C-alpha positions as a Markdown table, in Angstrom:
| # | Residue | x | y | z |
|---|---|---|---|---|
| 1 | Cys | 14.5 | 8.0 | -6.0 |
| 2 | Gly | 13.7 | 11.7 | -6.2 |
| 3 | Pro | 11.1 | 13.5 | -8.5 |
| 4 | Asn | 12.8 | 12.2 | -11.8 |
| 5 | Val | 10.8 | 8.8 | -10.8 |
| 6 | Asp | 7.9 | 8.4 | -13.1 |
| 7 | Ala | 5.0 | 9.3 | -10.7 |
| 8 | Ser | 2.1 | 7.6 | -12.8 |
| 9 | Leu | -1.2 | 7.9 | -10.7 |
| 10 | Ala | -2.2 | 4.4 | -12.1 |
| 11 | Ala | 0.8 | 2.7 | -10.9 |
| 12 | Ile | 1.0 | 4.4 | -7.5 |
| 13 | Gln | -2.8 | 3.4 | -7.0 |
| 14 | Ala | -2.1 | 0.0 | -8.0 |
| 15 | Thr | 0.9 | -0.3 | -5.6 |
| 16 | Ile | -1.1 | 1.0 | -2.7 |
| 17 | Arg | -4.0 | -1.3 | -3.5 |
| 18 | His | -1.5 | -4.4 | -3.8 |
| 19 | Leu | 0.1 | -3.6 | -0.6 |
| 20 | Glu | -2.6 | -2.6 | 1.5 |
| 21 | Ser | -5.3 | -5.2 | 0.6 |
| 22 | Gly | -4.2 | -7.4 | -2.3 |
| 23 | Asp | -6.6 | -5.2 | -4.5 |
| 24 | Asp | -9.6 | -6.4 | -2.2 |
| 25 | Tyr | -12.0 | -3.3 | -2.4 |
| 26 | Ser | -14.0 | -5.0 | 0.3 |
| 27 | Ala | -11.1 | -5.5 | 2.6 |
| 28 | Arg | -11.6 | -4.9 | 6.5 |
| 29 | Ala | -8.7 | -5.0 | 9.0 |
| 30 | Pro | -9.3 | -6.8 | 11.9 |
| 31 | Gly | -8.7 | -4.6 | 15.2 |
| 32 | Ser | -8.9 | -1.4 | 13.1 |
| 33 | Ser | -11.1 | 0.9 | 11.4 |
| 34 | Ala | -9.3 | 0.5 | 8.1 |
| 35 | Ser | -11.1 | -0.7 | 5.1 |
| 36 | Gly | -11.4 | -0.7 | 1.2 |
| 37 | Ala | -8.7 | -1.4 | -1.2 |
| 38 | Tyr | -6.5 | 1.5 | 0.1 |
| 39 | Gln | -7.1 | 0.7 | 3.7 |
| 40 | Phe | -8.6 | 4.0 | 4.8 |
| 41 | Leu | -9.0 | 4.7 | 8.2 |
| 42 | Asp | -12.6 | 5.7 | 8.8 |
| 43 | Ser | -11.0 | 9.3 | 10.1 |
| 44 | Ser | -9.2 | 9.8 | 6.9 |
| 45 | Trp | -12.2 | 8.5 | 4.8 |
| 46 | Gly | -14.7 | 11.0 | 6.6 |
| 47 | Gly | -17.6 | 9.5 | 4.9 |
| 48 | Tyr | -16.2 | 10.4 | 1.3 |
| 49 | Gly | -18.9 | 10.0 | -1.5 |
| 50 | Gly | -21.6 | 9.6 | 1.0 |
| 51 | Tyr | -20.2 | 6.1 | 2.5 |
| 52 | Ala | -19.5 | 5.6 | 6.1 |
| 53 | Arg | -16.5 | 3.2 | 5.6 |
| 54 | Ala | -14.6 | 2.8 | 2.5 |
| 55 | Tyr | -15.2 | -1.0 | 2.0 |
| 56 | Leu | -18.9 | 0.2 | 1.6 |
| 57 | Ala | -18.0 | 2.2 | -1.4 |
| 58 | Pro | -17.5 | 1.1 | -5.0 |
| 59 | Pro | -14.3 | 0.7 | -6.5 |
| 60 | Glu | -14.8 | 4.0 | -8.7 |
| 61 | Val | -15.3 | 5.9 | -5.4 |
| 62 | Gln | -12.4 | 4.4 | -3.3 |
| 63 | Asp | -10.2 | 5.2 | -6.3 |
| 64 | Ala | -11.4 | 8.8 | -6.6 |
| 65 | Lys | -10.7 | 9.5 | -2.9 |
| 66 | Ala | -7.4 | 7.6 | -3.4 |
| 67 | Ala | -6.4 | 9.8 | -6.2 |
| 68 | Glu | -7.3 | 13.0 | -4.5 |
| 69 | Asn | -4.9 | 11.7 | -1.3 |
| 70 | Ile | -2.0 | 10.9 | -4.1 |
| 71 | Thr | -2.3 | 13.9 | -5.8 |
| 72 | Ala | -2.0 | 16.2 | -2.8 |
| 73 | Ile | 0.8 | 14.0 | -1.2 |
| 74 | Leu | 2.7 | 14.3 | -4.9 |
| 75 | Ala | 2.2 | 18.2 | -5.1 |
| 76 | Ala | 3.4 | 18.7 | -1.5 |
| 77 | Asn | 6.4 | 16.4 | -2.1 |
| 78 | Asn | 7.9 | 17.9 | -5.5 |
| 79 | Asn | 6.0 | 15.1 | -7.4 |
| 80 | Asp | 8.2 | 12.3 | -5.9 |
| 81 | Pro | 6.2 | 9.0 | -5.5 |
| 82 | Ala | 8.8 | 7.9 | -2.8 |
| 83 | Ala | 7.0 | 10.4 | -0.5 |
| 84 | Val | 3.4 | 8.6 | -1.2 |
| 85 | Pro | 4.4 | 5.2 | 0.9 |
| 86 | Val | 5.6 | 7.3 | 3.9 |
| 87 | Ala | 2.6 | 9.7 | 3.9 |
| 88 | Trp | 0.2 | 6.6 | 3.5 |
| 89 | Tyr | 1.7 | 4.9 | 6.0 |
| 90 | Ile | 2.4 | 7.5 | 8.8 |
| 91 | Gly | 0.3 | 10.5 | 7.5 |
| 92 | His | 3.2 | 12.7 | 6.7 |
| 93 | Val | 6.6 | 12.6 | 5.4 |
| 94 | Pro | 9.3 | 13.3 | 8.0 |
| 95 | Ala | 12.2 | 15.7 | 7.6 |
| 96 | Thr | 15.2 | 14.7 | 6.4 |
| 97 | Gly | 17.6 | 13.4 | 9.2 |
| 98 | Ser | 14.6 | 12.9 | 11.6 |
| 99 | Pro | 14.8 | 9.9 | 13.7 |
| 100 | Glu | 11.2 | 9.1 | 12.8 |
| 101 | Trp | 12.5 | 7.5 | 9.7 |
| 102 | Asp | 13.8 | 4.6 | 11.8 |
| 103 | Val | 11.1 | 4.2 | 14.5 |
| 104 | Val | 8.5 | 1.6 | 13.8 |
| 105 | Pro | 5.1 | 3.6 | 14.3 |
| 106 | Ser | 2.4 | 2.4 | 16.4 |
| 107 | Pro | 3.5 | -1.4 | 16.7 |
| 108 | Gly | 0.7 | -2.2 | 19.0 |
| 109 | Ala | -1.3 | -1.7 | 15.9 |
| 110 | Gly | 0.8 | -4.4 | 14.0 |
| 111 | Asn | 3.4 | -2.3 | 12.2 |
| 112 | Arg | 6.4 | -3.9 | 12.2 |
| 113 | Leu | 8.5 | -1.6 | 9.6 |
| 114 | Thr | 9.9 | 1.7 | 10.1 |
| 115 | Pro | 8.7 | 4.3 | 7.5 |
| 116 | Arg | 12.3 | 3.7 | 5.7 |
| 117 | Glu | 11.7 | 0.1 | 5.4 |
| 118 | Tyr | 8.3 | 0.6 | 4.2 |
| 119 | Gln | 9.4 | 2.9 | 1.7 |
| 120 | Gln | 12.1 | 1.0 | 0.2 |
| 121 | Lys | 9.5 | -2.2 | 0.1 |
| 122 | Trp | 6.7 | -0.1 | -1.4 |
| 123 | Met | 9.2 | 1.3 | -4.1 |
| 124 | Glu | 10.1 | -2.0 | -5.1 |
| 125 | Val | 6.8 | -3.0 | -5.7 |
| 126 | Tyr | 5.8 | 0.3 | -7.5 |
| 127 | Arg | 9.0 | -0.1 | -9.7 |
| 128 | Thr | 7.9 | -3.5 | -10.8 |
| 129 | Lys | 4.3 | -1.9 | -11.5 |
| 130 | Val | 5.9 | 0.8 | -13.6 |
| 131 | Glu | 8.3 | -1.3 | -15.5 |
| 132 | His | 6.4 | -4.6 | -15.7 |
| 133 | Pro | 2.9 | -4.0 | -15.6 |
| 134 | Glu | 2.0 | -7.5 | -17.2 |
| 135 | Ala | 4.2 | -9.6 | -14.6 |
| 136 | Ala | 2.7 | -7.7 | -11.9 |
| 137 | Ser | -0.6 | -8.5 | -12.8 |
| 138 | Ala | 0.5 | -12.2 | -13.4 |
| 139 | Leu | 1.8 | -11.9 | -9.7 |
| 140 | Leu | -1.5 | -10.6 | -8.2 |
| 141 | Arg | -3.1 | -13.5 | -10.2 |
| 142 | Glu | -0.7 | -16.2 | -8.8 |
| 143 | Ala | -0.9 | -14.6 | -5.2 |
| 144 | Ser | -4.4 | -14.7 | -5.1 |
| 145 | Ala | -4.7 | -18.4 | -5.9 |
| 146 | Ile | -1.9 | -19.6 | -3.2 |
| 147 | Ala | -2.4 | -19.4 | 0.6 |
| 148 | Pro | 0.6 | -20.1 | 3.0 |
| 149 | Pro | -0.3 | -23.5 | 5.0 |
| 150 | Ser | -1.0 | -21.9 | 8.1 |
| 151 | Met | -3.6 | -19.4 | 6.8 |
| 152 | Gly | -6.0 | -22.0 | 5.9 |
| 153 | Glu | -9.1 | -20.3 | 4.4 |
| 154 | Arg | -8.1 | -17.0 | 5.1 |
| 155 | Arg | -7.6 | -14.6 | 2.2 |
| 156 | Ile | -3.8 | -14.2 | 1.1 |
| 157 | Glu | -4.3 | -10.7 | 0.6 |
| 158 | Ala | -4.8 | -10.0 | 4.4 |
| 159 | Trp | -1.5 | -12.3 | 5.1 |
| 160 | Phe | 0.6 | -10.4 | 2.9 |
| 161 | Ser | -0.4 | -7.0 | 4.3 |
| 162 | Arg | 0.4 | -8.3 | 8.1 |
| 163 | His | 3.7 | -10.0 | 6.5 |
| 164 | Pro | 5.4 | -7.8 | 4.1 |
| 165 | Ser | 9.0 | -9.2 | 4.4 |
| 166 | Trp | 7.5 | -12.7 | 3.3 |
| 167 | Trp | 5.8 | -11.0 | 0.4 |
| 168 | Asn | 9.2 | -9.0 | -0.8 |
| 169 | Glu | 11.2 | -12.5 | -0.1 |
| 170 | Trp | 8.6 | -14.2 | -2.3 |
| 171 | Leu | 8.9 | -11.7 | -5.0 |
| 172 | Ala | 12.7 | -11.9 | -4.8 |
| 173 | Gly | 12.5 | -15.7 | -5.1 |
| 174 | Leu | 10.6 | -15.2 | -8.4 |
| 175 | Gly | 12.9 | -12.7 | -9.7 |
| 176 | Phe | 10.9 | -9.4 | -9.5 |
| 177 | Val | 12.7 | -7.6 | -7.0 |
| 178 | Thr | 16.4 | -7.9 | -5.8 |
């Protein structure tokens, strides 16, 4: 991807929110301290803005914390938006050629993708948001209204975050990713 890809902060934030929580600012991950639209761990949230947990903070506070983190990631990585999903997923960007790119981090916490796989899927959604912001918004509205039968009353956003391959296949079926 490289630094020539548009590093739009708004598109990056929208992609993170979309994939991490389905844009649910009050989301809480079961079995984890992750919460809020960006799924901040309590340790990385650090009481930001005077709020003990991210999900307790209003959207503008969560967005501000995410903007700070994203700006720092971009600054440390030649303004390359492809670094953002990896740093968000595992906390840093491994060196080129590192075996860490192809190892699922913390599978016991529910992770199923390697950093490389997560980056690829994230960039597909990011490109959709950069190139087709209207289509991305329509997809969000549609996804919020449809739940897989096995989920019953559970929120679709939580299901998508735990099953990113299904989400990618669904987007591909709609013609938004290839």
